[in-house]
C-alpha positions in Angstrom: -2.0 -11.8 46.2 0.0 -13.3 43.1 3.4 -12.1 42.8 3.4 -10.1 39.8 0.4 -7.6 41.4 2.7 -6.9 44.3 6.0 -6.3 41.6 3.2 -4.0 39.8 2.3 -2.0 42.8 6.0 -1.6 43.8 7.3 -0.2 40.5 3.9 1.8 40.4 5.1 3.6 44.1 8.5 3.9 43.1 8.0 5.6 39.4 7.9 9.4 40.3 11.2 9.2 42.6 13.1 7.2 40.3 12.0 10.0 37.3 13.1 12.9 39.9 16.2 11.0 41.3 18.0 8.4 39.0 20.5 9.0 36.5 21.8 6.1 34.4 24.9 4.6 35.4 27.2 1.6 35.9 25.9 -0.9 38.7 28.6 -0.8 41.5 30.8 -3.9 42.4 30.6 -5.2 45.3 33.0 -4.1 48.4 34.8 -5.6 51.1 33.2 -4.5 54.5 34.9 -1.9 57.1 35.2 -3.7 60.6 36.0 -2.0 63.9 35.3 -2.7 68.0 33.6 -0.6 70.5 34.3 -2.4 73.7 32.7 -5.9 73.7 30.7 -4.9 70.2 31.8 -5.6 67.3 30.9 -3.2 64.3 30.6 -4.2 60.3 30.0 -1.8 58.0 28.6 -2.5 54.3 27.7 -0.8 51.0 24.2 -0.5 49.9 26.2 0.8 46.4 25.7 4.6 46.0 22.9 6.9 44.6 22.0 9.4 42.1 20.4 12.5 43.3 21.5 16.3 41.1 23.0 19.0 43.1 19.7 20.9 42.7 17.7 18.3 44.3 20.3 18.0 47.4 20.9 22.0 47.6 17.3 23.6 46.1 17.7 26.9 47.5 21.5 27.8 47.6 23.3 28.7 44.2 25.4 26.2 42.6 28.3 28.6 42.4 28.1 29.1 46.4 28.5 25.2 47.0 31.4 24.8 44.3 33.3 27.3 46.0 32.4 25.9 49.4 33.5 22.8 48.1 36.7 24.2 46.1 37.6 25.6 49.7 38.2 21.9 50.8 39.7 20.9 48.0 36.7 19.2 46.5 35.8 18.4 42.9 33.1 20.9 41.9 30.5 18.4 41.0 28.0 16.6 43.2 28.9 13.3 44.3 26.8 10.3 44.4 25.6 9.5 48.1 27.5 6.8 49.4 24.6 4.2 51.2 26.4 2.9 54.3 24.4 0.0 56.7 25.5 -0.4 59.5 26.0 -4.2 61.3 26.6 -4.3 65.4 27.5 -7.9 66.8 26.8 -7.7 70.5 26.4 -11.3 72.5 24.4 -13.1 70.4 22.8 -10.4 69.1 23.4 -9.4 65.3 21.6 -5.7 65.0 21.2 -4.4 61.3 20.8 -0.7 61.0 18.5 0.2 57.9 18.0 -2.4 55.1 19.3 -0.7 52.0 17.3 0.2 48.9 16.4 -3.2 47.2 16.3 -4.0 43.8 13.7 -1.6 42.7 14.8 1.9 43.4 18.0 2.9 41.9 20.4 0.5 39.6 23.5 2.0 41.2 22.1 1.0 44.8 20.6 -2.3 46.2 23.4 -3.7 46.3 23.5 -4.5 50.6 23.2 -8.9 49.6 26.0 -8.8 47.4 28.1 -7.7 49.5 27.0 -9.5 52.2 27.5 -12.4 50.6 30.7 -11.6 49.7 31.4 -10.6 53.1 30.3 -14.1 54.3 27.3 -12.9 56.0 24.0 -14.6 56.0 20.7 -12.6 56.2 19.4 -16.0 57.9 21.9 -14.9 60.9 20.5 -11.1 61.3 18.6 -11.0 64.8 16.7 -7.7 64.2 16.7 -4.8 61.8 16.6 -1.2 63.4 15.2 1.5 61.5 16.2 5.1 61.7 13.7 6.1 59.4 11.6 4.9 56.3 12.6 6.2 53.1 13.2 3.7 50.9 16.9 3.9 50.8 16.7 2.5 54.1 13.4 0.3 54.0 12.6 -1.3 50.7 15.9 -3.7 51.2 14.1 -5.6 54.0 11.7 -7.0 51.2 13.2 -9.0 48.3 11.9 -9.4 44.6 9.3 -11.8 45.7 8.2 -9.8 48.6 9.5 -12.4 50.5 11.2 -11.0 53.5 14.9 -11.3 53.4 16.0 -11.4 56.8 13.5 -14.0 57.4 14.2 -15.1 61.7 14.4 -11.1 61.9 12.2 -8.9 64.3 12.4 -5.3 63.2 12.2 -1.8 65.2 10.6 1.1 63.3 10.3 4.7 65.1 6.6 4.8 66.1 6.0 8.5 64.6 7.6 7.0 61.1 5.0 4.4 61.5 2.3 6.5 62.0 3.2 8.9 59.6 4.1 6.6 56.5 0.9 4.2 57.4 -1.2 7.0 57.0 -3.5 7.0 54.3 -3.3 11.1 54.0 0.5 10.8 53.6 1.2 10.6 50.2 -1.2 13.7 48.9 0.9 15.9 51.5 4.0 15.1 49.9 5.9 16.8 47.1 5.1 15.0 43.9 8.8 13.4 43.7 7.8 11.6 47.1 4.1 10.5 46.5 5.6 7.0 44.8 7.9 6.5 47.9 5.0 7.1 50.5 2.9 4.3 48.9 6.2 2.0 48.6 6.6 2.3 52.3 3.3 1.6 53.3 3.0 -1.4 51.6 6.5 -2.5 52.9 5.6 -1.5 56.3 2.5 -3.5 56.2 4.2 -6.5 55.0 6.6 -6.3 58.2 3.4 -5.4 60.7 3.3 -9.1 62.4 7.4 -8.8 63.3 7.6 -4.8 64.1 8.0 -3.4 67.3 7.6 0.4 67.4 9.6 2.7 69.6 10.6 6.6 70.9 13.3 8.2 71.6 15.6 6.9 74.3 14.1 3.9 74.0 16.3 0.8 74.4 16.3 -1.1 70.4 18.5 -3.6 71.6 21.1 -4.3 73.9 23.6 -1.3 74.1 21.5 0.5 71.6 19.1 3.2 71.7 17.2 5.6 69.8 17.9 9.2 69.7 15.5 12.2 68.7 16.8 13.4 65.3 13.4 14.6 63.8 13.5 16.6 60.5 14.6 14.9 57.8 11.6 12.6 58.5 8.8 13.3 61.1 10.1 10.5 62.9 14.0 9.9 62.1 15.8 8.7 65.0 20.1 8.4 65.0 21.0 4.9 67.2 23.0 5.9 70.0 25.7 2.6 70.3 27.5 2.2 73.7 29.5 -0.5 75.1 32.5 -0.5 78.0 32.1 3.4 78.0 32.5 3.6 74.4 30.1 5.6 72.3 29.1 5.8 68.7 26.2 7.5 67.0 24.9 5.6 63.9 23.4 9.1 62.2 21.2 8.3 59.3 20.5 11.0 57.3 20.9 13.8 59.9 24.3 14.1 58.1 24.6 13.5 54.6 27.7 15.5 53.1 31.3 15.2 53.9 31.2 19.3 53.5 28.1 20.9 53.4 26.7 18.9 56.3 29.4 20.0 58.6 30.6 23.5 57.2 27.1 25.3 56.3 24.6 23.2 58.5 22.2 25.8 58.0 21.8 25.1 54.3 18.4 23.8 53.2 18.4 20.3 51.8 16.0 18.8 49.5 15.5 15.4 50.9 14.6 17.4 54.4 10.5 17.0 55.2 11.2 19.6 58.0 14.1 21.9 56.7 14.0 23.9 58.8 13.7 21.4 61.9 16.7 19.6 59.8 19.0 22.6 60.3 18.1 22.5 63.7 18.9 18.7 64.3 22.1 19.0 62.3 23.4 21.7 64.6 22.6 19.9 68.3 23.7 16.8 66.6 27.2 18.7 65.7 27.7 20.1 68.6 26.9 17.0 70.9 29.4 15.0 68.8 32.2 17.5 69.0 31.5 18.0 72.5 31.3 14.2 73.7 34.2 13.1 71.3 31.6 10.3 70.0 32.3 8.6 66.5 30.3 8.8 63.9 28.8 6.4 61.0 26.6 8.7 58.3 24.7 6.6 55.9 25.5 9.0 53.1 29.1 10.2 54.2 32.0 9.3 52.1 32.4 5.3 52.3 32.7 3.5 54.8 31.3 7.2 56.5 32.8 6.5 60.1 34.8 9.4 61.4 34.9 12.1 64.0 33.5 15.4 64.3 35.0 18.7 65.3 35.1 22.4 65.7 36.1 24.5 63.1 35.9 28.0 63.7 31.7 28.6 64.0 31.2 25.4 62.4 32.8 21.9 62.0 34.6 19.5 59.9 34.4 15.6 59.5 37.5 13.7 60.2 37.4 10.1 58.4 39.0 7.4 60.9 
């Protein structure tokens, strides 16, 4: 298919989401990655930029005054922040595993910075051996394809949660979603089909790479998975979009969020993951938490708090 047709279809598929979420904002400059070791594993967190979503989208059922009061109690400004997009890269042995691929150049102008930030950090996309997706929302999936419809990580294979694959490639899915998500569904299906020949579908508790396994965290999307990283007795949870705000997700996990497909299941999943992280004292990387999204979860009364590391 000619390139201009691919681009036209992609732009048609993104229009509803862009009109619903995108706000004008200057592009984010390249920033240095965050790095740490976990046993024999090297973790690098790379920024894909930031997103723009109003508080009315993020917390559609919560009065703005309640949210602002919560922010003030935790010393935060009254505005809803721009969500970060923190992409994790895991080096273990000869494997270089990317967890999610960012949004690419056709989602929001403030995002899609993964390629330039990787280049600035001296990371060659051709060295990525595997891309593991937590789920298939555009800001996690669309960066796997460049503006010419070619694979950005040409030598990589891909791992997709099996339920995510089934959901987004179901031709009935776009009509089952709110209007703001229909375009995203079309774009998701197109990109998954583009990657299909190199995709492995996996389920909860399955190994997805050496030292990495899927953890069931359904709710945000029907097949959303966190990724548990284990090495030499140390553990890290790459949480995807279960915990997305540095205050709300921890202090008020019961608040329903606009981006969750199944809002009640999303609440149950947040509570379960928070309890696990606080009990097991595992570190966390949250895709949308304040840069670089790396920290610990602690109990705070009947709720929790995020402690950056």
